[in-house]
PDB file of N, CA, C and O in Angstrom:
ATOM      1  N   UNK A   1      11.466  -1.601   6.990  1.00  0.00           N
ATOM      2  CA  UNK A   1      11.013  -1.070   5.923  1.00  0.00           C
ATOM      3  C   UNK A   1      11.402   0.522   6.322  1.00  0.00           C
ATOM      4  O   UNK A   1      11.100   1.191   7.311  1.00  0.00           O
ATOM      5  N   UNK A   2      12.295   0.878   4.988  1.00  0.00           N
ATOM      6  CA  UNK A   2      12.554   2.480   4.697  1.00  0.00           C
ATOM      7  C   UNK A   2      11.060   3.364   4.217  1.00  0.00           C
ATOM      8  O   UNK A   2      10.067   3.201   3.508  1.00  0.00           O
ATOM      9  N   UNK A   3      11.655   4.350   5.101  1.00  0.00           N
ATOM     10  CA  UNK A   3      10.462   5.140   4.412  1.00  0.00           C
ATOM     11  C   UNK A   3      10.991   6.374   3.581  1.00  0.00           C
ATOM     12  O   UNK A   3      12.221   6.388   3.535  1.00  0.00           O
ATOM     13  N   UNK A   4      10.501   7.204   3.048  1.00  0.00           N
ATOM     14  CA  UNK A   4      11.032   8.843   2.590  1.00  0.00           C
ATOM     15  C   UNK A   4      10.159   9.521   3.662  1.00  0.00           C
ATOM     16  O   UNK A   4       9.685   9.008   4.675  1.00  0.00           O
ATOM     17  N   UNK A   5      10.037  10.939   3.165  1.00  0.00           N
ATOM     18  CA  UNK A   5       9.115  12.120   3.593  1.00  0.00           C
ATOM     19  C   UNK A   5       8.878  12.681   2.716  1.00  0.00           C
ATOM     20  O   UNK A   5       9.457  12.851   1.643  1.00  0.00           O
ATOM     21  N   UNK A   6       8.253  12.916   3.002  1.00  0.00           N
ATOM     22  CA  UNK A   6       7.205  14.159   1.474  1.00  0.00           C
ATOM     23  C   UNK A   6       5.918  14.806   1.840  1.00  0.00           C
ATOM     24  O   UNK A   6       4.878  14.502   2.424  1.00  0.00           O
ATOM     25  N   UNK A   7       6.735  16.393   0.911  1.00  0.00           N
ATOM     26  CA  UNK A   7       6.379  16.948   1.513  1.00  0.00           C
ATOM     27  C   UNK A   7       4.766  17.124   0.481  1.00  0.00           C
ATOM     28  O   UNK A   7       4.859  16.848  -0.715  1.00  0.00           O
ATOM     29  N   UNK A   8       3.480  17.550   1.000  1.00  0.00           N
ATOM     30  CA  UNK A   8       2.301  17.416   0.876  1.00  0.00           C
ATOM     31  C   UNK A   8       1.379  18.846   1.599  1.00  0.00           C
ATOM     32  O   UNK A   8       1.157  19.302   2.720  1.00  0.00           O
ATOM     33  N   UNK A   9       0.997  19.211  -0.037  1.00  0.00           N
ATOM     34  CA  UNK A   9       0.004  21.123   0.255  1.00  0.00           C
ATOM     35  C   UNK A   9      -1.750  20.183   1.026  1.00  0.00           C
ATOM     36  O   UNK A   9      -1.965  19.033   0.640  1.00  0.00           O
ATOM     37  N   UNK A  10      -2.531  20.699   1.802  1.00  0.00           N
ATOM     38  CA  UNK A  10      -3.814  19.942   2.004  1.00  0.00           C
ATOM     39  C   UNK A  10      -4.768  21.750   1.957  1.00  0.00           C
ATOM     40  O   UNK A  10      -4.365  22.784   2.490  1.00  0.00           O
ATOM     41  N   UNK A  11      -6.209  21.538   1.046  1.00  0.00           N
ATOM     42  CA  UNK A  11      -6.954  22.772   1.940  1.00  0.00           C
ATOM     43  C   UNK A  11      -6.596  22.649   3.315  1.00  0.00           C
ATOM     44  O   UNK A  11      -6.090  21.560   3.589  1.00  0.00           O
ATOM     45  N   UNK A  12      -6.747  23.682   4.520  1.00  0.00           N
ATOM     46  CA  UNK A  12      -6.741  23.779   5.410  1.00  0.00           C
ATOM     47  C   UNK A  12      -8.459  23.197   6.167  1.00  0.00           C
ATOM     48  O   UNK A  12      -8.439  22.951   7.373  1.00  0.00           O
ATOM     49  N   UNK A  13      -9.440  23.069   5.615  1.00  0.00           N
ATOM     50  CA  UNK A  13     -10.302  22.076   5.409  1.00  0.00           C
ATOM     51  C   UNK A  13     -10.152  20.380   5.754  1.00  0.00           C
ATOM     52  O   UNK A  13     -10.596  19.507   6.501  1.00  0.00           O
ATOM     53  N   UNK A  14      -9.296  20.579   4.758  1.00  0.00           N
ATOM     54  CA  UNK A  14      -9.459  19.053   4.322  1.00  0.00           C
ATOM     55  C   UNK A  14      -7.828  18.433   5.365  1.00  0.00           C
ATOM     56  O   UNK A  14      -7.441  17.292   5.618  1.00  0.00           O
ATOM     57  N   UNK A  15      -7.416  19.415   5.622  1.00  0.00           N
ATOM     58  CA  UNK A  15      -6.377  19.040   6.422  1.00  0.00           C
ATOM     59  C   UNK A  15      -7.152  18.550   7.544  1.00  0.00           C
ATOM     60  O   UNK A  15      -7.033  17.343   7.756  1.00  0.00           O
ATOM     61  N   UNK A  16      -7.992  19.268   8.387  1.00  0.00           N
ATOM     62  CA  UNK A  16      -8.611  19.080   9.543  1.00  0.00           C
ATOM     63  C   UNK A  16      -9.430  18.266   9.882  1.00  0.00           C
ATOM     64  O   UNK A  16      -9.648  18.093  11.081  1.00  0.00           O
ATOM     65  N   UNK A  17     -10.307  17.327   8.610  1.00  0.00           N
ATOM     66  CA  UNK A  17     -10.721  16.504   8.199  1.00  0.00           C
ATOM     67  C   UNK A  17     -10.119  15.277   8.512  1.00  0.00           C
ATOM     68  O   UNK A  17     -10.601  14.287   9.062  1.00  0.00           O
ATOM     69  N   UNK A  18      -8.715  15.542   7.974  1.00  0.00           N
ATOM     70  CA  UNK A  18      -7.062  14.418   8.498  1.00  0.00           C
ATOM     71  C   UNK A  18      -7.328  14.350   9.278  1.00  0.00           C
ATOM     72  O   UNK A  18      -8.060  13.392   9.527  1.00  0.00           O
ATOM     73  N   UNK A  19      -7.047  15.109  10.152  1.00  0.00           N
ATOM     74  CA  UNK A  19      -6.876  15.520  11.755  1.00  0.00           C
ATOM     75  C   UNK A  19      -7.789  14.854  12.514  1.00  0.00           C
ATOM     76  O   UNK A  19      -7.293  14.042  13.296  1.00  0.00           O
ATOM     77  N   UNK A  20      -9.147  14.968  12.519  1.00  0.00           N
ATOM     78  CA  UNK A  20     -10.544  14.778  12.934  1.00  0.00           C
ATOM     79  C   UNK A  20      -9.708  12.855  13.200  1.00  0.00           C
ATOM     80  O   UNK A  20      -9.062  12.256  14.060  1.00  0.00           O
ATOM     81  N   UNK A  21     -10.411  12.543  11.555  1.00  0.00           N
ATOM     82  CA  UNK A  21     -10.194  11.267  11.929  1.00  0.00           C
ATOM     83  C   UNK A  21      -9.054  10.207  12.248  1.00  0.00           C
ATOM     84  O   UNK A  21      -9.172   8.999  12.451  1.00  0.00           O
ATOM     85  N   UNK A  22      -7.883  11.028  12.233  1.00  0.00           N
ATOM     86  CA  UNK A  22      -6.605  10.204  12.434  1.00  0.00           C
ATOM     87  C   UNK A  22      -6.958  10.159  14.413  1.00  0.00           C
ATOM     88  O   UNK A  22      -6.458   9.200  15.000  1.00  0.00           O
ATOM     89  N   UNK A  23      -7.747  11.147  15.237  1.00  0.00           N
ATOM     90  CA  UNK A  23      -7.490  11.862  16.709  1.00  0.00           C
ATOM     91  C   UNK A  23      -8.671  10.196  16.899  1.00  0.00           C
ATOM     92  O   UNK A  23      -8.460   9.294  17.710  1.00  0.00           O
ATOM     93  N   UNK A  24      -9.877  10.254  15.855  1.00  0.00           N
ATOM     94  CA  UNK A  24     -10.733   9.080  16.053  1.00  0.00           C
ATOM     95  C   UNK A  24     -10.281   8.052  16.427  1.00  0.00           C
ATOM     96  O   UNK A  24     -10.524   7.580  17.537  1.00  0.00           O
ATOM     97  N   UNK A  25      -9.318   7.361  15.303  1.00  0.00           N
ATOM     98  CA  UNK A  25      -9.379   6.859  15.535  1.00  0.00           C
ATOM     99  C   UNK A  25      -7.409   6.591  16.103  1.00  0.00           C
ATOM    100  O   UNK A  25      -6.800   5.540  15.905  1.00  0.00           O
ATOM    101  N   UNK A  26      -7.022   7.395  16.546  1.00  0.00           N
ATOM    102  CA  UNK A  26      -5.673   7.186  17.638  1.00  0.00           C
ATOM    103  C   UNK A  26      -4.292   6.913  16.499  1.00  0.00           C
ATOM    104  O   UNK A  26      -3.264   6.271  16.718  1.00  0.00           O
ATOM    105  N   UNK A  27      -4.595   7.456  15.573  1.00  0.00           N
ATOM    106  CA  UNK A  27      -3.264   6.819  14.802  1.00  0.00           C
ATOM    107  C   UNK A  27      -2.907   8.101  14.371  1.00  0.00           C
ATOM    108  O   UNK A  27      -3.622   9.098  14.480  1.00  0.00           O
ATOM    109  N   UNK A  28      -1.368   8.041  13.695  1.00  0.00           N
ATOM    110  CA  UNK A  28      -1.157  10.109  12.924  1.00  0.00           C
ATOM    111  C   UNK A  28      -1.598   9.982  11.925  1.00  0.00           C
ATOM    112  O   UNK A  28      -2.267   9.083  11.415  1.00  0.00           O
ATOM    113  N   UNK A  29      -1.021  11.441  11.391  1.00  0.00           N
ATOM    114  CA  UNK A  29      -1.531  11.888   9.650  1.00  0.00           C
ATOM    115  C   UNK A  29      -0.274  10.647   8.912  1.00  0.00           C
ATOM    116  O   UNK A  29      -0.591   9.979   7.928  1.00  0.00           O
ATOM    117  N   UNK A  30       0.414  10.582   9.239  1.00  0.00           N
ATOM    118  CA  UNK A  30       1.128   9.272   8.223  1.00  0.00           C
ATOM    119  C   UNK A  30       0.887   8.210   8.227  1.00  0.00           C
ATOM    120  O   UNK A  30       1.419   7.512   7.364  1.00  0.00           O
ATOM    121  N   UNK A  31      -0.002   7.611   9.172  1.00  0.00           N
ATOM    122  CA  UNK A  31      -0.779   6.006   9.464  1.00  0.00           C
ATOM    123  C   UNK A  31      -1.631   6.393   8.640  1.00  0.00           C
ATOM    124  O   UNK A  31      -1.632   5.661   7.650  1.00  0.00           O
ATOM    125  N   UNK A  32      -2.803   7.705   8.558  1.00  0.00           N
ATOM    126  CA  UNK A  32      -3.984   7.427   7.831  1.00  0.00           C
ATOM    127  C   UNK A  32      -3.493   7.543   6.106  1.00  0.00           C
ATOM    128  O   UNK A  32      -3.803   6.896   5.106  1.00  0.00           O
ATOM    129  N   UNK A  33      -2.631   8.646   6.341  1.00  0.00           N
ATOM    130  CA  UNK A  33      -2.631   9.285   4.985  1.00  0.00           C
ATOM    131  C   UNK A  33      -1.778   7.337   3.907  1.00  0.00           C
ATOM    132  O   UNK A  33      -2.149   6.862   2.834  1.00  0.00           O
ATOM    133  N   UNK A  34      -1.109   7.029   4.485  1.00  0.00           N
ATOM    134  CA  UNK A  34      -0.871   5.745   4.099  1.00  0.00           C
ATOM    135  C   UNK A  34      -1.552   4.971   3.483  1.00  0.00           C
ATOM    136  O   UNK A  34      -1.493   4.849   2.260  1.00  0.00           O
ATOM    137  N   UNK A  35      -2.601   4.073   4.526  1.00  0.00           N
ATOM    138  CA  UNK A  35      -3.432   3.724   4.869  1.00  0.00           C
ATOM    139  C   UNK A  35      -4.332   4.378   3.291  1.00  0.00           C
ATOM    140  O   UNK A  35      -4.280   3.770   2.222  1.00  0.00           O
ATOM    141  N   UNK A  36      -5.073   5.650   3.483  1.00  0.00           N
ATOM    142  CA  UNK A  36      -5.891   5.913   2.219  1.00  0.00           C
ATOM    143  C   UNK A  36      -4.982   5.772   1.067  1.00  0.00           C
ATOM    144  O   UNK A  36      -5.477   5.252   0.066  1.00  0.00           O
ATOM    145  N   UNK A  37      -3.391   6.242   1.002  1.00  0.00           N
ATOM    146  CA  UNK A  37      -2.683   5.958  -0.229  1.00  0.00           C
ATOM    147  C   UNK A  37      -2.971   4.181  -1.003  1.00  0.00           C
ATOM    148  O   UNK A  37      -3.015   3.921  -2.205  1.00  0.00           O
ATOM    149  N   UNK A  38      -3.097   3.384  -0.044  1.00  0.00           N
ATOM    150  CA  UNK A  38      -3.259   2.071  -0.116  1.00  0.00           C
ATOM    151  C   UNK A  38      -4.105   1.187  -0.476  1.00  0.00           C
ATOM    152  O   UNK A  38      -4.042   0.081  -1.014  1.00  0.00           O
ATOM    153  N   UNK A  39      -5.168   2.075   0.036  1.00  0.00           N
ATOM    154  CA  UNK A  39      -7.036   1.760  -0.100  1.00  0.00           C
ATOM    155  C   UNK A  39      -7.140   2.117  -1.385  1.00  0.00           C
ATOM    156  O   UNK A  39      -8.170   1.571  -1.781  1.00  0.00           O
ATOM    157  N   UNK A  40      -6.544   2.869  -2.472  1.00  0.00           N
ATOM    158  CA  UNK A  40      -6.593   3.984  -3.702  1.00  0.00           C
ATOM    159  C   UNK A  40      -6.384   3.311  -4.544  1.00  0.00           C
ATOM    160  O   UNK A  40      -6.965   3.165  -5.619  1.00  0.00           O
ATOM    161  N   UNK A  41      -5.432   2.787  -4.075  1.00  0.00           N
ATOM    162  CA  UNK A  41      -4.542   2.125  -5.193  1.00  0.00           C
ATOM    163  C   UNK A  41      -4.713   0.669  -5.401  1.00  0.00           C
ATOM    164  O   UNK A  41      -4.425  -0.056  -6.353  1.00  0.00           O
ATOM    165  N   UNK A  42      -5.484   0.347  -3.788  1.00  0.00           N
ATOM    166  CA  UNK A  42      -5.613  -1.162  -4.236  1.00  0.00           C
ATOM    167  C   UNK A  42      -7.256  -1.516  -5.380  1.00  0.00           C
ATOM    168  O   UNK A  42      -7.741  -2.456  -6.009  1.00  0.00           O
ATOM    169  N   UNK A  43      -7.466  -0.547  -5.173  1.00  0.00           N
ATOM    170  CA  UNK A  43      -9.256  -0.334  -5.835  1.00  0.00           C
ATOM    171  C   UNK A  43      -9.273   0.410  -7.540  1.00  0.00           C
ATOM    172  O   UNK A  43      -9.963   0.348  -8.558  1.00  0.00           O
ATOM    173  N   UNK A  44      -7.974   1.142  -7.018  1.00  0.00           N
ATOM    174  CA  UNK A  44      -7.959   1.229  -8.910  1.00  0.00           C
ATOM    175  C   UNK A  44      -7.454   0.492  -8.983  1.00  0.00           C
ATOM    176  O   UNK A  44      -8.222  -0.120  -9.725  1.00  0.00           O
ATOM    177  N   UNK A  45      -6.222  -0.517  -8.773  1.00  0.00           N
ATOM    178  CA  UNK A  45      -5.772  -2.134  -9.131  1.00  0.00           C
ATOM    179  C   UNK A  45      -7.146  -2.636  -9.764  1.00  0.00           C
ATOM    180  O   UNK A  45      -7.424  -2.754 -10.957  1.00  0.00           O
ATOM    181  N   UNK A  46      -7.776  -2.846  -8.862  1.00  0.00           N
ATOM    182  CA  UNK A  46      -9.587  -3.757  -8.517  1.00  0.00           C
ATOM    183  C   UNK A  46     -10.021  -3.343  -9.998  1.00  0.00           C
ATOM    184  O   UNK A  46     -10.145  -4.116 -10.948  1.00  0.00           O
ATOM    185  N   UNK A  47     -10.278  -1.602  -9.994  1.00  0.00           N
ATOM    186  CA  UNK A  47     -10.985  -1.707 -11.377  1.00  0.00           C
ATOM    187  C   UNK A  47     -10.186  -1.942 -12.578  1.00  0.00           C
ATOM    188  O   UNK A  47     -10.550  -2.658 -13.510  1.00  0.00           O
ATOM    189  N   UNK A  48      -9.071  -1.300 -12.513  1.00  0.00           N
ATOM    190  CA  UNK A  48      -8.236  -1.868 -13.903  1.00  0.00           C
ATOM    191  C   UNK A  48      -8.296  -2.794 -14.528  1.00  0.00           C
ATOM    192  O   UNK A  48      -8.207  -2.800 -15.756  1.00  0.00           O
ATOM    193  N   UNK A  49      -8.563  -4.392 -13.368  1.00  0.00           N
ATOM    194  CA  UNK A  49      -8.486  -5.615 -13.733  1.00  0.00           C
ATOM    195  C   UNK A  49      -9.728  -5.796 -14.363  1.00  0.00           C
ATOM    196  O   UNK A  49      -9.916  -6.416 -15.409  1.00  0.00           O
ATOM    197  N   UNK A  50     -10.847  -5.030 -13.441  1.00  0.00           N
ATOM    198  CA  UNK A  50     -12.543  -5.523 -14.445  1.00  0.00           C
ATOM    199  C   UNK A  50     -12.500  -4.607 -15.383  1.00  0.00           C
ATOM    200  O   UNK A  50     -12.783  -5.353 -16.320  1.00  0.00           O
ATOM    201  N   UNK A  51     -12.353  -3.450 -15.930  1.00  0.00           N
ATOM    202  CA  UNK A  51     -12.128  -3.052 -16.968  1.00  0.00           C
ATOM    203  C   UNK A  51     -11.071  -4.006 -17.972  1.00  0.00           C
ATOM    204  O   UNK A  51     -11.465  -4.144 -19.130  1.00  0.00           O
ATOM    205  N   UNK A  52     -10.073  -4.511 -17.692  1.00  0.00           N
ATOM    206  CA  UNK A  52      -9.295  -5.450 -18.476  1.00  0.00           C
ATOM    207  C   UNK A  52     -10.650  -6.456 -18.877  1.00  0.00           C
ATOM    208  O   UNK A  52     -11.387  -6.463 -19.863  1.00  0.00           O
ATOM    209  N   UNK A  53     -10.625  -6.956 -18.132  1.00  0.00           N
ATOM    210  CA  UNK A  53     -11.752  -8.701 -18.107  1.00  0.00           C
ATOM    211  C   UNK A  53     -12.464  -7.970 -18.701  1.00  0.00           C
ATOM    212  O   UNK A  53     -11.935  -8.019 -19.812  1.00  0.00           O
ATOM    213  N   UNK A  54     -13.641  -7.030 -18.840  1.00  0.00           N
ATOM    214  CA  UNK A  54     -14.112  -6.726 -19.906  1.00  0.00           C
ATOM    215  C   UNK A  54     -13.661  -6.313 -21.412  1.00  0.00           C
ATOM    216  O   UNK A  54     -14.318  -6.445 -22.445  1.00  0.00           O
ATOM    217  N   UNK A  55     -12.440  -5.811 -21.259  1.00  0.00           N
ATOM    218  CA  UNK A  55     -12.792  -5.564 -22.532  1.00  0.00           C
ATOM    219  C   UNK A  55     -12.150  -6.724 -23.348  1.00  0.00           C
ATOM    220  O   UNK A  55     -12.271  -6.625 -24.569  1.00  0.00           O
ATOM    221  N   UNK A  56     -11.555  -7.694 -22.914  1.00  0.00           N
ATOM    222  CA  UNK A  56     -11.453  -8.450 -22.945  1.00  0.00           C
ATOM    223  C   UNK A  56     -12.782 -10.214 -23.771  1.00  0.00           C
ATOM    224  O   UNK A  56     -12.923 -11.387 -24.116  1.00  0.00           O
ATOM    225  N   UNK A  57     -13.257  -8.958 -23.573  1.00  0.00           N
ATOM    226  CA  UNK A  57     -14.513  -9.777 -23.247  1.00  0.00           C
ATOM    227  C   UNK A  57     -15.468  -9.577 -24.671  1.00  0.00           C
ATOM    228  O   UNK A  57     -16.022 -10.249 -25.541  1.00  0.00           O
ATOM    229  N   UNK A  58     -15.278  -8.377 -24.319  1.00  0.00           N
ATOM    230  CA  UNK A  58     -15.697  -7.519 -25.444  1.00  0.00           C
ATOM    231  C   UNK A  58     -14.987  -7.665 -26.984  1.00  0.00           C
ATOM    232  O   UNK A  58     -15.593  -7.437 -28.031  1.00  0.00           O
ATOM    233  N   UNK A  59     -14.058  -7.948 -26.919  1.00  0.00           N
ATOM    234  CA  UNK A  59     -13.607  -8.552 -28.497  1.00  0.00           C
ATOM    235  C   UNK A  59     -12.995 -10.139 -28.361  1.00  0.00           C
ATOM    236  O   UNK A  59     -12.267 -10.710 -29.173  1.00  0.00           O
ATOM    237  N   UNK A  60     -13.508 -10.649 -27.113  1.00  0.00           N
ATOM    238  CA  UNK A  60     -13.446 -12.097 -27.336  1.00  0.00           C
ATOM    239  C   UNK A  60     -15.134 -12.713 -28.497  1.00  0.00           C
ATOM    240  O   UNK A  60     -15.306 -13.672 -29.249  1.00  0.00           O
ATOM    241  N   UNK A  61     -16.363 -11.108 -27.892  1.00  0.00           N
ATOM    242  CA  UNK A  61     -17.121 -11.928 -28.381  1.00  0.00           C
ATOM    243  C   UNK A  61     -17.394 -11.031 -29.302  1.00  0.00           C
ATOM    244  O   UNK A  61     -18.501 -11.272 -29.784  1.00  0.00           O
ATOM    245  N   UNK A  62     -16.769  -9.873 -29.887  1.00  0.00           N
ATOM    246  CA  UNK A  62     -17.159  -9.257 -30.844  1.00  0.00           C
ATOM    247  C   UNK A  62     -18.833  -8.294 -30.671  1.00  0.00           C
ATOM    248  O   UNK A  62     -19.730  -7.991 -31.458  1.00  0.00           O
ATOM    249  N   UNK A  63     -18.594  -8.094 -29.307  1.00  0.00           N
ATOM    250  CA  UNK A  63     -19.666  -7.168 -28.857  1.00  0.00           C
ATOM    251  C   UNK A  63     -18.893  -5.739 -29.176  1.00  0.00           C
ATOM    252  O   UNK A  63     -17.784  -5.279 -28.903  1.00  0.00           O
ATOM    253  N   UNK A  64     -20.383  -5.152 -30.095  1.00  0.00           N
ATOM    254  CA  UNK A  64     -20.968  -3.615 -29.843  1.00  0.00           C
ATOM    255  C   UNK A  64     -20.520  -2.883 -28.565  1.00  0.00           C
ATOM    256  O   UNK A  64     -19.851  -3.158 -27.569  1.00  0.00           O
ATOM    257  N   UNK A  65     -21.254  -1.733 -29.089  1.00  0.00           N
ATOM    258  CA  UNK A  65     -21.266  -1.235 -28.503  1.00  0.00           C
ATOM    259  C   UNK A  65     -23.319  -1.152 -27.991  1.00  0.00           C
ATOM    260  O   UNK A  65     -23.966  -1.089 -26.946  1.00  0.00           O
ATOM    261  N   UNK A  66     -23.494  -1.184 -28.892  1.00  0.00           N
ATOM    262  CA  UNK A  66     -25.773  -1.613 -29.157  1.00  0.00           C
ATOM    263  C   UNK A  66     -25.375  -3.053 -28.129  1.00  0.00           C
ATOM    264  O   UNK A  66     -25.816  -3.129 -26.983  1.00  0.00           O
ATOM    265  N   UNK A  67     -24.797  -3.761 -28.525  1.00  0.00           N
ATOM    266  CA  UNK A  67     -25.069  -5.176 -27.991  1.00  0.00           C
ATOM    267  C   UNK A  67     -24.911  -5.147 -26.617  1.00  0.00           C
ATOM    268  O   UNK A  67     -25.524  -5.972 -25.941  1.00  0.00           O
ATOM    269  N   UNK A  68     -23.896  -4.002 -25.884  1.00  0.00           N
ATOM    270  CA  UNK A  68     -23.955  -4.292 -24.701  1.00  0.00           C
ATOM    271  C   UNK A  68     -24.977  -3.131 -23.872  1.00  0.00           C
ATOM    272  O   UNK A  68     -25.340  -3.400 -22.727  1.00  0.00           O
ATOM    273  N   UNK A  69     -25.331  -2.064 -24.412  1.00  0.00           N
ATOM    274  CA  UNK A  69     -26.685  -1.141 -23.802  1.00  0.00           C
ATOM    275  C   UNK A  69     -28.646  -1.909 -24.410  1.00  0.00           C
ATOM    276  O   UNK A  69     -29.663  -1.704 -23.747  1.00  0.00           O
ATOM    277  N   UNK A  70     -28.615  -2.639 -25.604  1.00  0.00           N
ATOM    278  CA  UNK A  70     -29.174  -3.651 -25.655  1.00  0.00           C
ATOM    279  C   UNK A  70     -29.345  -4.610 -24.121  1.00  0.00           C
ATOM    280  O   UNK A  70     -30.456  -4.637 -23.590  1.00  0.00           O
ATOM    281  N   UNK A  71     -28.150  -5.381 -23.475  1.00  0.00           N
ATOM    282  CA  UNK A  71     -27.645  -6.321 -22.639  1.00  0.00           C
ATOM    283  C   UNK A  71     -27.642  -5.347 -21.157  1.00  0.00           C
ATOM    284  O   UNK A  71     -27.221  -5.964 -20.178  1.00  0.00           O
ATOM    285  N   UNK A  72     -27.970  -4.232 -20.966  1.00  0.00           N
ATOM    286  CA  UNK A  72     -28.047  -2.861 -20.001  1.00  0.00           C
ATOM    287  C   UNK A  72     -29.150  -3.014 -19.684  1.00  0.00           C
ATOM    288  O   UNK A  72     -29.447  -3.862 -18.842  1.00  0.00           O
ATOM    289  N   UNK A  73     -30.162  -2.142 -20.344  1.00  0.00           N
ATOM    290  CA  UNK A  73     -31.501  -2.343 -20.828  1.00  0.00           C
ATOM    291  C   UNK A  73     -33.023  -3.776 -20.582  1.00  0.00           C
ATOM    292  O   UNK A  73     -34.117  -3.847 -20.022  1.00  0.00           O
ATOM    293  N   UNK A  74     -31.916  -4.850 -21.606  1.00  0.00           N
ATOM    294  CA  UNK A  74     -32.218  -5.817 -20.443  1.00  0.00           C
ATOM    295  C   UNK A  74     -32.069  -6.329 -19.529  1.00  0.00           C
ATOM    296  O   UNK A  74     -31.939  -7.491 -19.915  1.00  0.00           O
ATOM    297  N   UNK A  75     -31.988  -6.336 -18.585  1.00  0.00           N
ATOM    298  CA  UNK A  75     -30.872  -6.673 -17.324  1.00  0.00           C
ATOM    299  C   UNK A  75     -32.023  -5.431 -16.604  1.00  0.00           C
ATOM    300  O   UNK A  75     -33.055  -5.838 -16.071  1.00  0.00           O
ATOM    301  N   UNK A  76     -31.743  -4.081 -16.658  1.00  0.00           N
ATOM    302  CA  UNK A  76     -32.850  -3.623 -15.852  1.00  0.00           C
ATOM    303  C   UNK A  76     -34.328  -3.486 -16.218  1.00  0.00           C
ATOM    304  O   UNK A  76     -35.266  -3.000 -15.586  1.00  0.00           O
ATOM    305  N   UNK A  77     -34.281  -3.902 -17.097  1.00  0.00           N
ATOM    306  CA  UNK A  77     -36.249  -4.486 -17.406  1.00  0.00           C
ATOM    307  C   UNK A  77     -36.824  -6.193 -16.542  1.00  0.00           C
ATOM    308  O   UNK A  77     -37.811  -6.830 -16.173  1.00  0.00           O
ATOM    309  N   UNK A  78     -35.122  -6.208 -16.639  1.00  0.00           N
ATOM    310  CA  UNK A  78     -35.355  -6.989 -15.649  1.00  0.00           C
ATOM    311  C   UNK A  78     -35.411  -7.319 -14.048  1.00  0.00           C
ATOM    312  O   UNK A  78     -36.135  -8.123 -13.462  1.00  0.00           O
ATOM    313  N   UNK A  79     -34.954  -6.917 -13.812  1.00  0.00           N
ATOM    314  CA  UNK A  79     -35.215  -6.233 -12.112  1.00  0.00           C
ATOM    315  C   UNK A  79     -35.988  -5.582 -11.915  1.00  0.00           C
ATOM    316  O   UNK A  79     -36.531  -5.586 -10.811  1.00  0.00           O
ATOM    317  N   UNK A  80     -36.337  -4.808 -12.833  1.00  0.00           N
ATOM    318  CA  UNK A  80     -37.926  -3.588 -12.592  1.00  0.00           C
ATOM    319  C   UNK A  80     -39.310  -4.790 -12.463  1.00  0.00           C
ATOM    320  O   UNK A  80     -40.389  -4.338 -12.082  1.00  0.00           O
ATOM    321  N   UNK A  81     -39.234  -5.865 -12.700  1.00  0.00           N
ATOM    322  CA  UNK A  81     -39.875  -7.144 -12.859  1.00  0.00           C
ATOM    323  C   UNK A  81     -39.985  -7.616 -11.806  1.00  0.00           C
ATOM    324  O   UNK A  81     -40.839  -7.327 -10.968  1.00  0.00           O
ATOM    325  N   UNK A  82     -39.191  -8.349 -11.727  1.00  0.00           N
ATOM    326  CA  UNK A  82     -38.442  -8.126  -9.506  1.00  0.00           C
ATOM    327  C   UNK A  82     -38.967  -7.855  -8.484  1.00  0.00           C
ATOM    328  O   UNK A  82     -39.362  -8.573  -7.566  1.00  0.00           O
ATOM    329  N   UNK A  83     -38.981  -6.619  -8.656  1.00  0.00           N
ATOM    330  CA  UNK A  83     -39.170  -5.392  -7.654  1.00  0.00           C
ATOM    331  C   UNK A  83     -40.386  -5.251  -7.448  1.00  0.00           C
ATOM    332  O   UNK A  83     -40.786  -4.359  -6.700  1.00  0.00           O
TER     333      UNK A  83
END
């Protein structure tokens, strides 16, 4: 797999934290930052899928904001009773 070098600016305190974690995990800055980018991208995709699914259900069921607020309130009330 080919790679490309990029230059990124960090505040010194953040770079220090990155270096500490990289040392603790016995890896390079580049390895740590690549993994962090992969994790961020995957988490973003997962949330996008969740929101896309929710939007489709809103349209499919013709839900209003009020419908959703009532469902949330009912769920919270039910959870409080179980506690």
